[in-house]
PDB file with SEQRES, HELIX, SHEET and CRYST1 records, atoms N, CA, C and O in Angstrom:
SEQRES   1 A   89  MET ALA THR VAL SER GLU VAL LEU THR ALA ALA THR ASP          
SEQRES   2 A   89  SER VAL THR LEU ILE ASN GLY VAL LYS ALA GLY SER TRP          
SEQRES   3 A   89  ASP VAL GLU GLY MET THR GLN ALA GLU VAL ASN GLU MET          
SEQRES   4 A   89  VAL GLN ARG ASN VAL ASP HIS LEU GLU ILE ILE LEU GLU          
SEQRES   5 A   89  TYR ALA PRO VAL ASP SER ASP ASP ASP THR PRO ASP VAL          
SEQRES   6 A   89  LYS GLY SER SER ASP ASP LYS SER SER TYR THR LYS ALA          
SEQRES   7 A   89  ILE THR ASP GLY LYS ALA TYR ILE ALA ALA ASN                  
HELIX    1 AA1 VAL A    4  ALA A   23  1                                  20    
HELIX    2 AA2 GLN A   33  LEU A   51  1                                  19    
HELIX    3 AA3 SER A   73  ALA A   88  1                                  16    
CRYST1    1.000    1.000    1.000  90.00  90.00  90.00 P 1           1          
ATOM      1  N   MET A   1     100.175 -17.404   5.660  1.00  0.00           N  
ATOM      2  CA  MET A   1      99.010 -16.645   5.262  1.00  0.00           C  
ATOM      3  C   MET A   1      97.877 -17.586   5.020  1.00  0.00           C  
ATOM      4  O   MET A   1      98.067 -18.758   4.696  1.00  0.00           O  
ATOM      5  N   ALA A   2      96.700 -17.059   5.180  1.00  0.00           N  
ATOM      6  CA  ALA A   2      95.462 -17.817   4.994  1.00  0.00           C  
ATOM      7  C   ALA A   2      95.216 -18.146   3.491  1.00  0.00           C  
ATOM      8  O   ALA A   2      95.780 -17.547   2.576  1.00  0.00           O  
ATOM      9  N   THR A   3      94.329 -19.145   3.328  1.00  0.00           N  
ATOM     10  CA  THR A   3      93.932 -19.512   1.935  1.00  0.00           C  
ATOM     11  C   THR A   3      92.747 -18.666   1.579  1.00  0.00           C  
ATOM     12  O   THR A   3      92.132 -18.015   2.424  1.00  0.00           O  
ATOM     13  N   VAL A   4      92.436 -18.694   0.270  1.00  0.00           N  
ATOM     14  CA  VAL A   4      91.262 -17.999  -0.222  1.00  0.00           C  
ATOM     15  C   VAL A   4      90.014 -18.435   0.559  1.00  0.00           C  
ATOM     16  O   VAL A   4      89.238 -17.600   1.024  1.00  0.00           O  
ATOM     17  N   SER A   5      89.838 -19.725   0.693  1.00  0.00           N  
ATOM     18  CA  SER A   5      88.700 -20.283   1.383  1.00  0.00           C  
ATOM     19  C   SER A   5      88.645 -19.746   2.847  1.00  0.00           C  
ATOM     20  O   SER A   5      87.577 -19.375   3.334  1.00  0.00           O  
ATOM     21  N   GLU A   6      89.769 -19.714   3.506  1.00  0.00           N  
ATOM     22  CA  GLU A   6      89.742 -19.211   4.901  1.00  0.00           C  
ATOM     23  C   GLU A   6      89.407 -17.731   5.000  1.00  0.00           C  
ATOM     24  O   GLU A   6      88.701 -17.300   5.912  1.00  0.00           O  
ATOM     25  N   VAL A   7      89.921 -16.962   4.053  1.00  0.00           N  
ATOM     26  CA  VAL A   7      89.624 -15.531   3.993  1.00  0.00           C  
ATOM     27  C   VAL A   7      88.111 -15.304   3.780  1.00  0.00           C  
ATOM     28  O   VAL A   7      87.476 -14.504   4.467  1.00  0.00           O  
ATOM     29  N   LEU A   8      87.560 -16.053   2.786  1.00  0.00           N  
ATOM     30  CA  LEU A   8      86.139 -15.877   2.536  1.00  0.00           C  
ATOM     31  C   LEU A   8      85.275 -16.358   3.713  1.00  0.00           C  
ATOM     32  O   LEU A   8      84.254 -15.745   4.027  1.00  0.00           O  
ATOM     33  N   THR A   9      85.682 -17.442   4.353  1.00  0.00           N  
ATOM     34  CA  THR A   9      84.934 -17.967   5.493  1.00  0.00           C  
ATOM     35  C   THR A   9      84.891 -16.875   6.590  1.00  0.00           C  
ATOM     36  O   THR A   9      83.847 -16.633   7.196  1.00  0.00           O  
ATOM     37  N   ALA A  10      86.061 -16.220   6.830  1.00  0.00           N  
ATOM     38  CA  ALA A  10      86.112 -15.195   7.850  1.00  0.00           C  
ATOM     39  C   ALA A  10      85.240 -13.990   7.460  1.00  0.00           C  
ATOM     40  O   ALA A  10      84.623 -13.356   8.316  1.00  0.00           O  
ATOM     41  N   ALA A  11      85.201 -13.681   6.135  1.00  0.00           N  
ATOM     42  CA  ALA A  11      84.397 -12.571   5.715  1.00  0.00           C  
ATOM     43  C   ALA A  11      82.888 -12.787   5.785  1.00  0.00           C  
ATOM     44  O   ALA A  11      82.095 -11.853   5.662  1.00  0.00           O  
ATOM     45  N   THR A  12      82.517 -14.063   5.989  1.00  0.00           N  
ATOM     46  CA  THR A  12      81.098 -14.421   6.075  1.00  0.00           C  
ATOM     47  C   THR A  12      80.422 -13.721   7.271  1.00  0.00           C  
ATOM     48  O   THR A  12      79.209 -13.511   7.252  1.00  0.00           O  
ATOM     49  N   ASP A  13      81.224 -13.348   8.346  1.00  0.00           N  
ATOM     50  CA  ASP A  13      80.727 -12.645   9.484  1.00  0.00           C  
ATOM     51  C   ASP A  13      80.081 -11.311   9.010  1.00  0.00           C  
ATOM     52  O   ASP A  13      79.009 -10.915   9.468  1.00  0.00           O  
ATOM     53  N   SER A  14      80.757 -10.676   8.112  1.00  0.00           N  
ATOM     54  CA  SER A  14      80.232  -9.335   7.604  1.00  0.00           C  
ATOM     55  C   SER A  14      78.946  -9.552   6.754  1.00  0.00           C  
ATOM     56  O   SER A  14      78.037  -8.723   6.777  1.00  0.00           O  
ATOM     57  N   VAL A  15      78.892 -10.653   6.025  1.00  0.00           N  
ATOM     58  CA  VAL A  15      77.724 -10.974   5.263  1.00  0.00           C  
ATOM     59  C   VAL A  15      76.532 -11.220   6.232  1.00  0.00           C  
ATOM     60  O   VAL A  15      75.420 -10.737   6.022  1.00  0.00           O  
ATOM     61  N   THR A  16      76.822 -11.980   7.278  1.00  0.00           N  
ATOM     62  CA  THR A  16      75.758 -12.262   8.286  1.00  0.00           C  
ATOM     63  C   THR A  16      75.245 -11.013   8.946  1.00  0.00           C  
ATOM     64  O   THR A  16      74.043 -10.852   9.157  1.00  0.00           O  
ATOM     65  N   LEU A  17      76.163 -10.129   9.272  1.00  0.00           N  
ATOM     66  CA  LEU A  17      75.768  -8.888   9.951  1.00  0.00           C  
ATOM     67  C   LEU A  17      74.930  -8.045   8.973  1.00  0.00           C  
ATOM     68  O   LEU A  17      73.883  -7.542   9.381  1.00  0.00           O  
ATOM     69  N   ILE A  18      75.315  -7.874   7.768  1.00  0.00           N  
ATOM     70  CA  ILE A  18      74.571  -7.029   6.787  1.00  0.00           C  
ATOM     71  C   ILE A  18      73.215  -7.627   6.565  1.00  0.00           C  
ATOM     72  O   ILE A  18      72.206  -6.922   6.560  1.00  0.00           O  
ATOM     73  N   ASN A  19      73.185  -8.972   6.373  1.00  0.00           N  
ATOM     74  CA  ASN A  19      71.889  -9.601   6.134  1.00  0.00           C  
ATOM     75  C   ASN A  19      70.973  -9.505   7.347  1.00  0.00           C  
ATOM     76  O   ASN A  19      69.766  -9.322   7.194  1.00  0.00           O  
ATOM     77  N   GLY A  20      71.520  -9.625   8.528  1.00  0.00           N  
ATOM     78  CA  GLY A  20      70.765  -9.505   9.759  1.00  0.00           C  
ATOM     79  C   GLY A  20      70.186  -8.097  10.012  1.00  0.00           C  
ATOM     80  O   GLY A  20      69.045  -7.940  10.448  1.00  0.00           O  
ATOM     81  N   VAL A  21      70.999  -7.109   9.728  1.00  0.00           N  
ATOM     82  CA  VAL A  21      70.519  -5.684   9.883  1.00  0.00           C  
ATOM     83  C   VAL A  21      69.394  -5.490   8.835  1.00  0.00           C  
ATOM     84  O   VAL A  21      68.329  -4.955   9.142  1.00  0.00           O  
ATOM     85  N   LYS A  22      69.655  -5.924   7.642  1.00  0.00           N  
ATOM     86  CA  LYS A  22      68.583  -5.699   6.577  1.00  0.00           C  
ATOM     87  C   LYS A  22      67.284  -6.398   6.949  1.00  0.00           C  
ATOM     88  O   LYS A  22      66.203  -5.848   6.738  1.00  0.00           O  
ATOM     89  N   ALA A  23      67.378  -7.608   7.502  1.00  0.00           N  
ATOM     90  CA  ALA A  23      66.189  -8.384   7.862  1.00  0.00           C  
ATOM     91  C   ALA A  23      65.549  -7.906   9.156  1.00  0.00           C  
ATOM     92  O   ALA A  23      64.423  -8.286   9.478  1.00  0.00           O  
ATOM     93  N   GLY A  24      66.275  -7.067   9.898  1.00  0.00           N  
ATOM     94  CA  GLY A  24      65.714  -6.605  11.195  1.00  0.00           C  
ATOM     95  C   GLY A  24      65.956  -7.588  12.320  1.00  0.00           C  
ATOM     96  O   GLY A  24      65.365  -7.427  13.388  1.00  0.00           O  
ATOM     97  N   SER A  25      66.795  -8.598  12.140  1.00  0.00           N  
ATOM     98  CA  SER A  25      67.020  -9.588  13.155  1.00  0.00           C  
ATOM     99  C   SER A  25      68.367  -9.369  13.879  1.00  0.00           C  
ATOM    100  O   SER A  25      68.686 -10.091  14.823  1.00  0.00           O  
ATOM    101  N   TRP A  26      69.136  -8.394  13.442  1.00  0.00           N  
ATOM    102  CA  TRP A  26      70.378  -8.101  14.130  1.00  0.00           C  
ATOM    103  C   TRP A  26      70.080  -7.139  15.283  1.00  0.00           C  
ATOM    104  O   TRP A  26      69.352  -6.161  15.113  1.00  0.00           O  
ATOM    105  N   ASP A  27      70.652  -7.429  16.464  1.00  0.00           N  
ATOM    106  CA  ASP A  27      70.377  -6.569  17.610  1.00  0.00           C  
ATOM    107  C   ASP A  27      71.060  -5.243  17.537  1.00  0.00           C  
ATOM    108  O   ASP A  27      72.269  -5.135  17.739  1.00  0.00           O  
ATOM    109  N   VAL A  28      70.271  -4.222  17.244  1.00  0.00           N  
ATOM    110  CA  VAL A  28      70.777  -2.870  17.160  1.00  0.00           C  
ATOM    111  C   VAL A  28      70.171  -1.965  18.262  1.00  0.00           C  
ATOM    112  O   VAL A  28      70.193  -0.738  18.164  1.00  0.00           O  
ATOM    113  N   GLU A  29      69.630  -2.622  19.314  1.00  0.00           N  
ATOM    114  CA  GLU A  29      68.984  -1.875  20.398  1.00  0.00           C  
ATOM    115  C   GLU A  29      69.957  -0.906  20.983  1.00  0.00           C  
ATOM    116  O   GLU A  29      71.102  -1.272  21.250  1.00  0.00           O  
ATOM    117  N   GLY A  30      69.533   0.358  21.200  1.00  0.00           N  
ATOM    118  CA  GLY A  30      70.324   1.370  21.792  1.00  0.00           C  
ATOM    119  C   GLY A  30      71.218   2.076  20.779  1.00  0.00           C  
ATOM    120  O   GLY A  30      71.945   2.997  21.152  1.00  0.00           O  
ATOM    121  N   MET A  31      71.187   1.681  19.534  1.00  0.00           N  
ATOM    122  CA  MET A  31      72.027   2.350  18.490  1.00  0.00           C  
ATOM    123  C   MET A  31      71.141   3.298  17.690  1.00  0.00           C  
ATOM    124  O   MET A  31      69.989   2.982  17.393  1.00  0.00           O  
ATOM    125  N   THR A  32      71.674   4.439  17.350  1.00  0.00           N  
ATOM    126  CA  THR A  32      70.956   5.356  16.466  1.00  0.00           C  
ATOM    127  C   THR A  32      71.050   4.789  15.013  1.00  0.00           C  
ATOM    128  O   THR A  32      71.878   3.924  14.727  1.00  0.00           O  
ATOM    129  N   GLN A  33      70.209   5.286  14.149  1.00  0.00           N  
ATOM    130  CA  GLN A  33      70.239   4.877  12.783  1.00  0.00           C  
ATOM    131  C   GLN A  33      71.598   5.227  12.176  1.00  0.00           C  
ATOM    132  O   GLN A  33      72.132   4.444  11.391  1.00  0.00           O  
ATOM    133  N   ALA A  34      72.155   6.354  12.512  1.00  0.00           N  
ATOM    134  CA  ALA A  34      73.489   6.737  12.044  1.00  0.00           C  
ATOM    135  C   ALA A  34      74.533   5.708  12.441  1.00  0.00           C  
ATOM    136  O   ALA A  34      75.419   5.364  11.658  1.00  0.00           O  
ATOM    137  N   GLU A  35      74.415   5.231  13.655  1.00  0.00           N  
ATOM    138  CA  GLU A  35      75.424   4.240  14.140  1.00  0.00           C  
ATOM    139  C   GLU A  35      75.209   2.921  13.415  1.00  0.00           C  
ATOM    140  O   GLU A  35      76.178   2.274  13.019  1.00  0.00           O  
ATOM    141  N   VAL A  36      73.960   2.510  13.232  1.00  0.00           N  
ATOM    142  CA  VAL A  36      73.679   1.317  12.476  1.00  0.00           C  
ATOM    143  C   VAL A  36      74.253   1.404  11.046  1.00  0.00           C  
ATOM    144  O   VAL A  36      74.900   0.476  10.559  1.00  0.00           O  
ATOM    145  N   ASN A  37      73.999   2.518  10.413  1.00  0.00           N  
ATOM    146  CA  ASN A  37      74.552   2.757   9.024  1.00  0.00           C  
ATOM    147  C   ASN A  37      76.050   2.693   9.029  1.00  0.00           C  
ATOM    148  O   ASN A  37      76.637   2.112   8.116  1.00  0.00           O  
ATOM    149  N   GLU A  38      76.703   3.272  10.032  1.00  0.00           N  
ATOM    150  CA  GLU A  38      78.177   3.253  10.095  1.00  0.00           C  
ATOM    151  C   GLU A  38      78.692   1.829  10.289  1.00  0.00           C  
ATOM    152  O   GLU A  38      79.731   1.470   9.735  1.00  0.00           O  
ATOM    153  N   MET A  39      77.976   1.008  11.073  1.00  0.00           N  
ATOM    154  CA  MET A  39      78.354  -0.365  11.271  1.00  0.00           C  
ATOM    155  C   MET A  39      78.201  -1.144  10.002  1.00  0.00           C  
ATOM    156  O   MET A  39      79.081  -1.936   9.665  1.00  0.00           O  
ATOM    157  N   VAL A  40      77.098  -0.952   9.263  1.00  0.00           N  
ATOM    158  CA  VAL A  40      76.925  -1.602   8.026  1.00  0.00           C  
ATOM    159  C   VAL A  40      77.961  -1.138   6.994  1.00  0.00           C  
ATOM    160  O   VAL A  40      78.465  -1.964   6.234  1.00  0.00           O  
ATOM    161  N   GLN A  41      78.291   0.157   6.946  1.00  0.00           N  
ATOM    162  CA  GLN A  41      79.320   0.659   6.013  1.00  0.00           C  
ATOM    163  C   GLN A  41      80.658   0.054   6.264  1.00  0.00           C  
ATOM    164  O   GLN A  41      81.376  -0.261   5.314  1.00  0.00           O  
ATOM    165  N   ARG A  42      81.043  -0.129   7.557  1.00  0.00           N  
ATOM    166  CA  ARG A  42      82.318  -0.723   7.875  1.00  0.00           C  
ATOM    167  C   ARG A  42      82.376  -2.161   7.344  1.00  0.00           C  
ATOM    168  O   ARG A  42      83.418  -2.601   6.859  1.00  0.00           O  
ATOM    169  N   ASN A  43      81.264  -2.885   7.436  1.00  0.00           N  
ATOM    170  CA  ASN A  43      81.270  -4.249   6.938  1.00  0.00           C  
ATOM    171  C   ASN A  43      81.245  -4.311   5.415  1.00  0.00           C  
ATOM    172  O   ASN A  43      81.858  -5.204   4.828  1.00  0.00           O  
ATOM    173  N   VAL A  44      80.545  -3.376   4.761  1.00  0.00           N  
ATOM    174  CA  VAL A  44      80.609  -3.264   3.309  1.00  0.00           C  
ATOM    175  C   VAL A  44      82.040  -2.991   2.881  1.00  0.00           C  
ATOM    176  O   VAL A  44      82.566  -3.635   1.973  1.00  0.00           O  
ATOM    177  N   ASP A  45      82.675  -2.008   3.561  1.00  0.00           N  
ATOM    178  CA  ASP A  45      84.086  -1.713   3.185  1.00  0.00           C  
ATOM    179  C   ASP A  45      84.975  -2.889   3.384  1.00  0.00           C  
ATOM    180  O   ASP A  45      85.841  -3.150   2.549  1.00  0.00           O  
ATOM    181  N   HIS A  46      84.795  -3.632   4.485  1.00  0.00           N  
ATOM    182  CA  HIS A  46      85.577  -4.829   4.772  1.00  0.00           C  
ATOM    183  C   HIS A  46      85.465  -5.840   3.603  1.00  0.00           C  
ATOM    184  O   HIS A  46      86.463  -6.379   3.124  1.00  0.00           O  
ATOM    185  N   LEU A  47      84.237  -6.067   3.177  1.00  0.00           N  
ATOM    186  CA  LEU A  47      84.001  -7.027   2.105  1.00  0.00           C  
ATOM    187  C   LEU A  47      84.630  -6.580   0.813  1.00  0.00           C  
ATOM    188  O   LEU A  47      85.224  -7.378   0.088  1.00  0.00           O  
ATOM    189  N   GLU A  48      84.495  -5.252   0.514  1.00  0.00           N  
ATOM    190  CA  GLU A  48      85.107  -4.731  -0.713  1.00  0.00           C  
ATOM    191  C   GLU A  48      86.599  -4.956  -0.704  1.00  0.00           C  
ATOM    192  O   GLU A  48      87.174  -5.364  -1.713  1.00  0.00           O  
ATOM    193  N   ILE A  49      87.241  -4.689   0.438  1.00  0.00           N  
ATOM    194  CA  ILE A  49      88.689  -4.880   0.528  1.00  0.00           C  
ATOM    195  C   ILE A  49      89.045  -6.351   0.374  1.00  0.00           C  
ATOM    196  O   ILE A  49      89.958  -6.695  -0.376  1.00  0.00           O  
ATOM    197  N   ILE A  50      88.336  -7.211   1.074  1.00  0.00           N  
ATOM    198  CA  ILE A  50      88.634  -8.653   1.005  1.00  0.00           C  
ATOM    199  C   ILE A  50      88.547  -9.161  -0.452  1.00  0.00           C  
ATOM    200  O   ILE A  50      89.383  -9.943  -0.904  1.00  0.00           O  
ATOM    201  N   LEU A  51      87.508  -8.691  -1.170  1.00  0.00           N  
ATOM    202  CA  LEU A  51      87.319  -9.218  -2.512  1.00  0.00           C  
ATOM    203  C   LEU A  51      88.402  -8.725  -3.492  1.00  0.00           C  
ATOM    204  O   LEU A  51      88.535  -9.265  -4.590  1.00  0.00           O  
ATOM    205  N   GLU A  52      89.161  -7.716  -3.099  1.00  0.00           N  
ATOM    206  CA  GLU A  52      90.255  -7.176  -3.938  1.00  0.00           C  
ATOM    207  C   GLU A  52      91.637  -7.823  -3.566  1.00  0.00           C  
ATOM    208  O   GLU A  52      92.644  -7.551  -4.220  1.00  0.00           O  
ATOM    209  N   TYR A  53      91.660  -8.643  -2.552  1.00  0.00           N  
ATOM    210  CA  TYR A  53      92.936  -9.279  -2.152  1.00  0.00           C  
ATOM    211  C   TYR A  53      93.511 -10.013  -3.349  1.00  0.00           C  
ATOM    212  O   TYR A  53      92.845 -10.807  -4.014  1.00  0.00           O  
ATOM    213  N   ALA A  54      94.828  -9.701  -3.602  1.00  0.00           N  
ATOM    214  CA  ALA A  54      95.570 -10.377  -4.675  1.00  0.00           C  
ATOM    215  C   ALA A  54      97.063 -10.140  -4.441  1.00  0.00           C  
ATOM    216  O   ALA A  54      97.480  -9.056  -4.033  1.00  0.00           O  
ATOM    217  N   PRO A  55      97.860 -11.186  -4.710  1.00  0.00           N  
ATOM    218  CA  PRO A  55      99.298 -10.986  -4.528  1.00  0.00           C  
ATOM    219  C   PRO A  55      99.839  -9.949  -5.519  1.00  0.00           C  
ATOM    220  O   PRO A  55      99.326  -9.850  -6.634  1.00  0.00           O  
ATOM    221  N   VAL A  56     100.831  -9.198  -5.151  1.00  0.00           N  
ATOM    222  CA  VAL A  56     101.411  -8.210  -6.046  1.00  0.00           C  
ATOM    223  C   VAL A  56     102.517  -8.760  -6.929  1.00  0.00           C  
ATOM    224  O   VAL A  56     102.828  -8.204  -7.983  1.00  0.00           O  
ATOM    225  N   ASP A  57     103.132  -9.910  -6.461  1.00  0.00           N  
ATOM    226  CA  ASP A  57     104.172 -10.553  -7.205  1.00  0.00           C  
ATOM    227  C   ASP A  57     104.281 -11.985  -6.757  1.00  0.00           C  
ATOM    228  O   ASP A  57     103.533 -12.407  -5.875  1.00  0.00           O  
ATOM    229  N   SER A  58     105.177 -12.740  -7.325  1.00  0.00           N  
ATOM    230  CA  SER A  58     105.320 -14.175  -6.985  1.00  0.00           C  
ATOM    231  C   SER A  58     105.818 -14.444  -5.558  1.00  0.00           C  
ATOM    232  O   SER A  58     105.667 -15.545  -5.029  1.00  0.00           O  
ATOM    233  N   ASP A  59     106.414 -13.411  -4.954  1.00  0.00           N  
ATOM    234  CA  ASP A  59     106.885 -13.529  -3.548  1.00  0.00           C  
ATOM    235  C   ASP A  59     105.858 -13.165  -2.526  1.00  0.00           C  
ATOM    236  O   ASP A  59     106.068 -13.391  -1.335  1.00  0.00           O  
ATOM    237  N   ASP A  60     104.754 -12.609  -2.949  1.00  0.00           N  
ATOM    238  CA  ASP A  60     103.646 -12.151  -2.100  1.00  0.00           C  
ATOM    239  C   ASP A  60     102.750 -13.347  -1.760  1.00  0.00           C  
ATOM    240  O   ASP A  60     102.206 -13.968  -2.673  1.00  0.00           O  
ATOM    241  N   ASP A  61     102.578 -13.689  -0.485  1.00  0.00           N  
ATOM    242  CA  ASP A  61     101.700 -14.781  -0.097  1.00  0.00           C  
ATOM    243  C   ASP A  61     100.294 -14.388   0.220  1.00  0.00           C  
ATOM    244  O   ASP A  61      99.568 -15.159   0.848  1.00  0.00           O  
ATOM    245  N   THR A  62      99.871 -13.191  -0.199  1.00  0.00           N  
ATOM    246  CA  THR A  62      98.498 -12.763  -0.057  1.00  0.00           C  
ATOM    247  C   THR A  62      97.622 -13.663  -0.893  1.00  0.00           C  
ATOM    248  O   THR A  62      97.896 -13.834  -2.081  1.00  0.00           O  
ATOM    249  N   PRO A  63      96.552 -14.264  -0.315  1.00  0.00           N  
ATOM    250  CA  PRO A  63      95.675 -15.127  -1.098  1.00  0.00           C  
ATOM    251  C   PRO A  63      95.011 -14.352  -2.251  1.00  0.00           C  
ATOM    252  O   PRO A  63      94.622 -13.195  -2.092  1.00  0.00           O  
ATOM    253  N   ASP A  64      94.895 -14.993  -3.374  1.00  0.00           N  
ATOM    254  CA  ASP A  64      94.344 -14.360  -4.561  1.00  0.00           C  
ATOM    255  C   ASP A  64      92.803 -14.458  -4.585  1.00  0.00           C  
ATOM    256  O   ASP A  64      92.224 -15.147  -5.426  1.00  0.00           O  
ATOM    257  N   VAL A  65      92.179 -13.772  -3.670  1.00  0.00           N  
ATOM    258  CA  VAL A  65      90.720 -13.765  -3.633  1.00  0.00           C  
ATOM    259  C   VAL A  65      90.160 -13.200  -4.895  1.00  0.00           C  
ATOM    260  O   VAL A  65      89.215 -13.750  -5.461  1.00  0.00           O  
ATOM    261  N   LYS A  66      90.731 -12.094  -5.359  1.00  0.00           N  
ATOM    262  CA  LYS A  66      90.199 -11.450  -6.552  1.00  0.00           C  
ATOM    263  C   LYS A  66      90.219 -12.367  -7.773  1.00  0.00           C  
ATOM    264  O   LYS A  66      89.265 -12.400  -8.551  1.00  0.00           O  
ATOM    265  N   GLY A  67      91.311 -13.110  -7.932  1.00  0.00           N  
ATOM    266  CA  GLY A  67      91.417 -13.983  -9.081  1.00  0.00           C  
ATOM    267  C   GLY A  67      90.857 -15.391  -8.925  1.00  0.00           C  
ATOM    268  O   GLY A  67      90.872 -16.196  -9.856  1.00  0.00           O  
ATOM    269  N   SER A  68      90.375 -15.658  -7.749  1.00  0.00           N  
ATOM    270  CA  SER A  68      89.869 -17.016  -7.456  1.00  0.00           C  
ATOM    271  C   SER A  68      88.495 -17.272  -8.161  1.00  0.00           C  
ATOM    272  O   SER A  68      87.693 -16.366  -8.384  1.00  0.00           O  
ATOM    273  N   SER A  69      88.303 -18.522  -8.478  1.00  0.00           N  
ATOM    274  CA  SER A  69      87.041 -18.922  -9.082  1.00  0.00           C  
ATOM    275  C   SER A  69      85.998 -19.317  -8.006  1.00  0.00           C  
ATOM    276  O   SER A  69      84.895 -19.746  -8.345  1.00  0.00           O  
ATOM    277  N   ASP A  70      86.339 -19.175  -6.755  1.00  0.00           N  
ATOM    278  CA  ASP A  70      85.405 -19.492  -5.711  1.00  0.00           C  
ATOM    279  C   ASP A  70      84.169 -18.628  -5.852  1.00  0.00           C  
ATOM    280  O   ASP A  70      84.252 -17.496  -6.328  1.00  0.00           O  
ATOM    281  N   ASP A  71      83.005 -19.160  -5.435  1.00  0.00           N  
ATOM    282  CA  ASP A  71      81.756 -18.423  -5.512  1.00  0.00           C  
ATOM    283  C   ASP A  71      81.802 -17.245  -4.551  1.00  0.00           C  
ATOM    284  O   ASP A  71      81.927 -17.457  -3.345  1.00  0.00           O  
ATOM    285  N   LYS A  72      81.708 -16.027  -5.032  1.00  0.00           N  
ATOM    286  CA  LYS A  72      81.746 -14.888  -4.216  1.00  0.00           C  
ATOM    287  C   LYS A  72      80.380 -14.114  -4.227  1.00  0.00           C  
ATOM    288  O   LYS A  72      80.278 -12.984  -3.749  1.00  0.00           O  
ATOM    289  N   SER A  73      79.386 -14.763  -4.775  1.00  0.00           N  
ATOM    290  CA  SER A  73      78.139 -14.091  -4.957  1.00  0.00           C  
ATOM    291  C   SER A  73      77.451 -13.614  -3.682  1.00  0.00           C  
ATOM    292  O   SER A  73      76.808 -12.565  -3.678  1.00  0.00           O  
ATOM    293  N   SER A  74      77.585 -14.391  -2.590  1.00  0.00           N  
ATOM    294  CA  SER A  74      76.974 -13.966  -1.314  1.00  0.00           C  
ATOM    295  C   SER A  74      77.628 -12.724  -0.820  1.00  0.00           C  
ATOM    296  O   SER A  74      76.963 -11.897  -0.195  1.00  0.00           O  
ATOM    297  N   TYR A  75      78.962 -12.537  -1.078  1.00  0.00           N  
ATOM    298  CA  TYR A  75      79.711 -11.382  -0.650  1.00  0.00           C  
ATOM    299  C   TYR A  75      79.325 -10.143  -1.435  1.00  0.00           C  
ATOM    300  O   TYR A  75      79.086  -9.074  -0.875  1.00  0.00           O  
ATOM    301  N   THR A  76      79.271 -10.324  -2.785  1.00  0.00           N  
ATOM    302  CA  THR A  76      78.890  -9.180  -3.647  1.00  0.00           C  
ATOM    303  C   THR A  76      77.406  -8.812  -3.414  1.00  0.00           C  
ATOM    304  O   THR A  76      77.055  -7.634  -3.487  1.00  0.00           O  
ATOM    305  N   LYS A  77      76.556  -9.773  -3.142  1.00  0.00           N  
ATOM    306  CA  LYS A  77      75.158  -9.434  -2.806  1.00  0.00           C  
ATOM    307  C   LYS A  77      75.074  -8.681  -1.493  1.00  0.00           C  
ATOM    308  O   LYS A  77      74.300  -7.730  -1.385  1.00  0.00           O  
ATOM    309  N   ALA A  78      75.858  -9.081  -0.477  1.00  0.00           N  
ATOM    310  CA  ALA A  78      75.850  -8.340   0.780  1.00  0.00           C  
ATOM    311  C   ALA A  78      76.290  -6.926   0.612  1.00  0.00           C  
ATOM    312  O   ALA A  78      75.732  -6.024   1.237  1.00  0.00           O  
ATOM    313  N   ILE A  79      77.310  -6.697  -0.243  1.00  0.00           N  
ATOM    314  CA  ILE A  79      77.800  -5.370  -0.504  1.00  0.00           C  
ATOM    315  C   ILE A  79      76.650  -4.515  -1.113  1.00  0.00           C  
ATOM    316  O   ILE A  79      76.384  -3.397  -0.671  1.00  0.00           O  
ATOM    317  N   THR A  80      76.000  -5.078  -2.119  1.00  0.00           N  
ATOM    318  CA  THR A  80      74.928  -4.395  -2.784  1.00  0.00           C  
ATOM    319  C   THR A  80      73.762  -4.122  -1.812  1.00  0.00           C  
ATOM    320  O   THR A  80      73.177  -3.038  -1.809  1.00  0.00           O  
ATOM    321  N   ASP A  81      73.439  -5.153  -0.977  1.00  0.00           N  
ATOM    322  CA  ASP A  81      72.312  -4.963  -0.021  1.00  0.00           C  
ATOM    323  C   ASP A  81      72.678  -3.951   1.074  1.00  0.00           C  
ATOM    324  O   ASP A  81      71.837  -3.153   1.486  1.00  0.00           O  
ATOM    325  N   GLY A  82      73.931  -3.983   1.544  1.00  0.00           N  
ATOM    326  CA  GLY A  82      74.392  -3.066   2.518  1.00  0.00           C  
ATOM    327  C   GLY A  82      74.284  -1.610   2.045  1.00  0.00           C  
ATOM    328  O   GLY A  82      73.768  -0.743   2.750  1.00  0.00           O  
ATOM    329  N   LYS A  83      74.788  -1.374   0.829  1.00  0.00           N  
ATOM    330  CA  LYS A  83      74.693  -0.032   0.232  1.00  0.00           C  
ATOM    331  C   LYS A  83      73.236   0.430   0.074  1.00  0.00           C  
ATOM    332  O   LYS A  83      72.909   1.588   0.332  1.00  0.00           O  
ATOM    333  N   ALA A  84      72.394  -0.473  -0.342  1.00  0.00           N  
ATOM    334  CA  ALA A  84      70.980  -0.137  -0.510  1.00  0.00           C  
ATOM    335  C   ALA A  84      70.331   0.156   0.853  1.00  0.00           C  
ATOM    336  O   ALA A  84      69.519   1.073   0.975  1.00  0.00           O  
ATOM    337  N   TYR A  85      70.696  -0.628   1.870  1.00  0.00           N  
ATOM    338  CA  TYR A  85      70.162  -0.376   3.212  1.00  0.00           C  
ATOM    339  C   TYR A  85      70.523   1.005   3.705  1.00  0.00           C  
ATOM    340  O   TYR A  85      69.676   1.747   4.202  1.00  0.00           O  
ATOM    341  N   ILE A  86      71.801   1.343   3.560  1.00  0.00           N  
ATOM    342  CA  ILE A  86      72.273   2.710   3.979  1.00  0.00           C  
ATOM    343  C   ILE A  86      71.580   3.792   3.234  1.00  0.00           C  
ATOM    344  O   ILE A  86      71.177   4.792   3.829  1.00  0.00           O  
ATOM    345  N   ALA A  87      71.418   3.620   1.873  1.00  0.00           N  
ATOM    346  CA  ALA A  87      70.756   4.648   1.115  1.00  0.00           C  
ATOM    347  C   ALA A  87      69.318   4.856   1.513  1.00  0.00           C  
ATOM    348  O   ALA A  87      68.804   5.973   1.455  1.00  0.00           O  
ATOM    349  N   ALA A  88      68.656   3.766   1.925  1.00  0.00           N  
ATOM    350  CA  ALA A  88      67.249   3.836   2.336  1.00  0.00           C  
ATOM    351  C   ALA A  88      67.067   4.291   3.730  1.00  0.00           C  
ATOM    352  O   ALA A  88      65.957   4.655   4.117  1.00  0.00           O  
ATOM    353  N   ASN A  89      68.121   4.288   4.516  1.00  0.00           N  
ATOM    354  CA  ASN A  89      67.964   4.642   5.932  1.00  0.00           C  
ATOM    355  C   ASN A  89      68.930   5.780   6.317  1.00  0.00           C  
ATOM    356  O   ASN A  89      68.945   6.214   7.469  1.00  0.00           O  
TER     357      ASN A  89                                                      
END                                                                             
């Protein structure tokens, strides 16, 4: 199983997408606003799931993202920004 750091590094793709859509720099040509919102929502959902990762018992090798002291502020900000983007569009 991956480490907390590896899981968060992989989740950075969702942060990048949300930030890019919000900034207008993500290529959404040919997509309707509803499709863009759905894409942002999928990435928000993904980040919310990732941030809740935690082992259920001592035999579970799920990385403890939820309990980790790693800086997760960019992920929580992307969730907030993604939700705000969808609400505004």
